[in-house]
C-alpha positions in Angstrom: 106.4 103.5 42.0 103.3 101.5 43.1 105.4 98.3 43.5 107.8 100.2 45.8 105.0 101.6 47.9 103.4 98.1 48.1 106.7 96.6 49.1 107.1 99.2 51.8 103.6 98.6 52.9 104.2 94.8 53.2 107.5 95.4 55.1 105.7 97.8 57.5 102.9 95.2 57.9 105.4 92.5 58.7 107.0 94.7 61.3 103.7 95.5 62.8 102.9 91.8 62.9 106.2 91.1 64.7 105.5 93.8 67.2 102.0 92.5 67.9 103.4 89.0 68.4 106.0 90.3 70.8 103.3 92.3 72.7 101.2 89.1 72.9 104.2 87.3 74.5 104.8 90.2 76.9 101.1 90.1 77.9 101.2 86.4 78.5 104.3 86.8 80.7 102.7 89.7 82.5 99.6 87.6 83.2 101.8 84.9 84.7 103.7 87.4 86.7 100.4 88.9 88.1 99.2 85.4 89.0 102.4 84.7 90.9 102.1 88.1 92.7 98.5 87.3 93.6 99.6 83.9 95.1 102.4 85.6 97.0 100.0 88.3 98.3 97.7 85.5 99.5 100.7 83.7 101.2 101.8 87.0 102.8 98.4 87.6 104.1 98.2 84.2 105.7 101.7 84.6 107.1 100.7 88.0 108.5 97.6 86.4 110.2 99.8 83.7 111.7 102.2 86.2 113.0 99.4 88.3 114.5 98.0 85.2 116.2 101.4 84.2 117.5 101.9 87.7 118.8 98.5 87.6 120.6 99.4 84.2 122.0 102.7 85.4 123.3 101.1 88.5 124.8 98.5 86.3 126.5 101.2 84.0 127.8 103.1 86.9 129.1 100.0 88.2 131.0 99.6 84.7 132.5 103.2 84.7 133.5 102.7 88.1 135.2 99.6 86.9 137.0 101.5 83.8 138.2 104.4 86.0 139.4 102.1 88.3 141.3 100.3 85.3 142.8 103.6 83.8 144.0 104.6 87.1 145.5 101.2 87.4 147.2 101.5 83.9 148.6 105.1 84.6 149.8 103.9 87.8 151.6 101.0 85.8 153.2 103.4 83.1 154.4 105.9 85.7 155.8 103.0 87.6 157.4 101.7 84.4 159.1 105.2 83.4 160.3 105.8 86.9 161.8 102.5 87.0 163.5 
């Protein structure tokens, strides 16, 4: 009876050891995955900053284009006014 219990205990201990080893492997893989995710988050943040900067630059360029258009229209009106006068 004791031998049977001891054998069962050893078998159970072996199973527990295998589960712990597998958990260790899973933990290592999860750590690697988390590191990759952190790197991707950093890259996404940088990309987002670049997109925001580009958006601001385009917006600024559009404003300059509008100013140039309004200036051209103003000059054209001044020329027409001076010709009609």
